N, C-alpha and C positions, 0 to 999 in steps of 0.2 A: 379482469382489469389488473394490470401491473403498472408498468411505466415504459417510456422510451426515452432515449438520451436526446436532449435538446441542444446541448452545447458542452464543450470540454475546454480545459485550461490547466496550465501548470506554471510554477514559479520555483526557481532555484536561486540561492544567493550567488553573488558575483564571484566570490573568492573560490578559486579552484586550487585544490591540493593534489599534486601529482604523486605517483608512487615514488619517484626519486626524491621528493621533499619529505615524504613519509619516512624514507630510509635514513634521513638525518635525525629522526626522532627515536625510532626503534631500529634494531638490527634486522633488516629485511632488504629486499631489492625489487625493482620493477618486474624482473623476470619471475621471481618467486610469487609475488602477488598476482601477476597476470595469469600464470599457469595454474595456481591453486584456486583462485576465485573468479578471475576474469575481469577484474577492475584495473583501469589504467589511471583514472582520476576521479575525484568526488568534489562536490561543492559543499562548503562549510560556512556556517554563519560567522560573522565578525561582530555585527551590531544588531542583526535581525532577531526577532523572537520567533518562535514556532507559529504563534498566531498571526504574525505579520506575513509569514510565508503563505499560510492558509488564506488569508485575506486577499493577497495578490493573485493567487490561483483562482479564487473564487470570482474576483473582479473580471478576470479574463473569460471565465466560463459564462458568466452572466452577460457579458458584452457580446460574446459569439453566439449566444442563444437568443439575443434580443429581449432578455428579461431584465426588469427593473427590481431592485431589492425589495421594494414594497409589494411586489407580486408574490413573493415567496411565502409559502404556508408552513414551511419547516426548514431547519438547518440541522444537519447531523454531521459531526466530525469524528474521524477515527485517528487515534494517536496513542503512543506509548510514551511520548516525551513532551507533554504539554507544559507550559510555562507555570501553571499553577494548579493546585488541587481544586481550587474554586477561585474565580469562575471557570467554568469549562471553557475549552477552546471554541466550542460552538457559540457560546454566549458572547465571547470576546470578538469573534468574527461578525456575529450579528450586530453588535455595537459599532464596529468599524464601518460595516456596510450601511448602517442606518435602517436595517430592516426591523420589522415588528412582527415576530412570529416565534413559536416555540423553538427551542434550541437545546441540543444535548449531544454528549459525546458517547461513543461506543469504544470499548476497549477489548480487543481481541488480537493484540500484537500485530504481527505481519499479516494475519488473516483478517484484519479489521475492516479493510475496504469492502470486501464481499460480504462479511457480516453486516455491515452497514447498508449495502444494497438490499440484502434480504429483509432488513428491518424497514427500509423505505418502501419495499414492495408491499409490506403489510398495511401501511398507511394508505397507499394508493388502493389497495384491495378493498379497504373499508370505506373508501371515498372520503377520507378525512383531509386529503390534500389534492391540489391540482399541479403545483409547481414546487419542487423541492431542491434544495442545494446540498450536495454531499461532498465532503472534502477529507482527503487524507493528508495530514500535515505533521512533519517530524523535524525536530532538531536533535538528531542522535548524537551529534558531536558533544552535546552537553552530558550524556550519559555513558560515553565510551571511556574506558580506561586507556589513556594515551601512552601508557608504559607497557601494554599488553599487545605484542605484535600479532597475536592470533585473532584479535578483534578489532583493533583500531584501524586495520587496513581495509576492512570490509564495508564500513557504513558511511553514509552521506546525509545531508539535509535537503529537504525540498518539500513541495506540496503539489498535489493534483486535485482537480475538482471537476464535477459534472453537474449540470443542471438537468433535472429529470421533469418530465411532463406526463400527463396521462396517456396510456397506451397499452399495448399488449406484447411488448418486445422482450420482456424478461421471462424466458421460457422454462427455465429449470434451475435448481440450485441444490447444494449439498453443504451442510455445516457439520463439522466434527470437532470433538475436543476430547483429550485424554489427559486429565489433570495430573500435574507433577512439575517439580522445579529442578530435577536433576540433570536435565539436558539444556534448557534455556531458562535463565532467571535474571530479572532486573530488580533488585531490591530498592524499595523506597528509602528516602532519608529516614534514619532510625530515630530521630528526635533526641530529646535531652532530659527524659524523665529520670529523676533521681531514684525511682523505685524499681526500674526495669533492670534486671540482673543479667539477661543474656547478652552475649557478644553481638555487637551490631555490624552487619556486613556493609561494605562500601557500596554506594548506590550506583554501580556501574553494570554494564551488560556482562554476563557470564554465559558462555556457550560452549558446549562439547561439540565441536565441529563434525567429528566422525559420526556421532549419533544422530545429529541434525541431518546430515547428508542422507543416511539411510531412511530415516523417517520421511524426508521431504520427497525423495524419489518415489517411495511406495505409495504415499497418499496423493501425490500429483497424478500419478497414473490412474489409481483407482477412482479418485474423484472425478477426473476428466471422463473416464469410461461411464460412470454413473450418470453425470449430468447430460452427456450426449445421448445416452440411451433414454433417459427420462424426457428429453426434449423431442423424441421421436426421430432422431437424426442418426446418421452414420458418421464415422470419423472422416470419411471423404467429403462430408458436407461443410466441415469447418474451414472457414476462410483464414482465420487467424486464431492462434492460441496467445493469449495475453498473460504470461505467468509472472508471478512475483519474482522480482530480480534479487535473489539472495546469493546466487552462485551460478556462474555460466556452466559449470560442470553438472550441476544438478538439473538444469534445463536440458542439456545435451543428453544426459543419461536417461531422463524421462522420455524424451522424444524417440529414442532408440527402441523403447518398449511399446511405442504406439504406431499406428499406421497412418499418421499424419506427417507429411514432409517436414523435414528439419527447417526449411526456409519459411514455413508458416508460423514458426515460434518467435515472437517478437523478443528482441533483446536491445537493452541500452545500458546494461550494468557496467560496461566498460567506461562510460562517461559520468555515471552518477553513483555507483556503488549501490548498496542495499539501503533504500530509504524506507523500509518497513511499510506501513500502511499507505505510503505515497507512491510506491513504485509502480503499481498497476495503473493508476489514473495518470501518472506522468507519461508512461509508455503509451497509454491509450490516446493521450492528447497528441504526442509526437506523431504517431502513425496517422491519426486523423488529419493533422496539418500537412502531412506528406501525400495525402490523398490515396492512402492505401485501402480505405474501406469503400465499398460500393453498397448502395441501397439493397437490402435483402441479404447482405453477408451475415453469416452466423459466427459470432465471436465467442470463444471458450475462455473464460477467465478462471485462474487458479492461484491459490496461495497457501502458505503453510507458515507456522512460526511457533512462538512461545504459547504454552498452555498445557501441553502441546495442543495446537489447534490446526485445522485446515479448513478450506472453503473453496468452492467452485460454482460456476454458474454458466449458463449459455444465454447470450443476448443476441437479438436480431438487430442489425444496424439499420438505421433509416426509419422511414414511415411504414 
């Protein structure tokens, strides 16, 4: 017993920031950003909170699955940019929905959504839940240094959600972590203790782009090969790869090392940027709405990010 996907949903704020607009804030250009990262525009919050994005994505997923909030047995959210240390995003979403079930957050940076799916699978395996809501929600514009052209051009805000039900469609998974903060780091607010003597870093995203690129391509390829093998499948069996949308060049480089046609690798980074834990469910929902998935299709999801961490899984679409 694992789970199957009952419904999908996503939400992004209305405000769109193009590369040309970014170039009025920092020294860059549409051509430079598009070539280096693959982003043309991103959505950013003006009044919305991260939890509000997650709530609206959750509402859509619940509606599309025909599930009422009171039917949920658990809510899990993945985020690195939650509005509060407490309450968790999941508890805030639970309150907004009017649900009455356990709720908690999972923190694994951009790998968080698949870490969350693996956590969900454990609850289904122990028969503790029958229906669960999982949401990746991020307001990364809050933790981006808007004077740093190497990072502010990459990220966007958004949320994606799935409603999960009892089933056996979660076929394999791999989670990985290699602790360290020299490649990707997001410091918390340092506080105001009069006793703390160390210098306090600014609470913005720091990333070594070149090292991130090398790590991402290697783990993406290795993780996909592992979960496809563990699921008893061949690369040719995979209908779609749903990769974390960090950089179009990372996705392209990984696809060249695999025997899965490039057109089977989903992409929407050009319109959303890197939305961290929200990127996979946003892409999953878009492809679902476009009718790209058929019952029985095998989907391979993969992600990588701070930690350093990575995660991948294979899910069978439909019943």
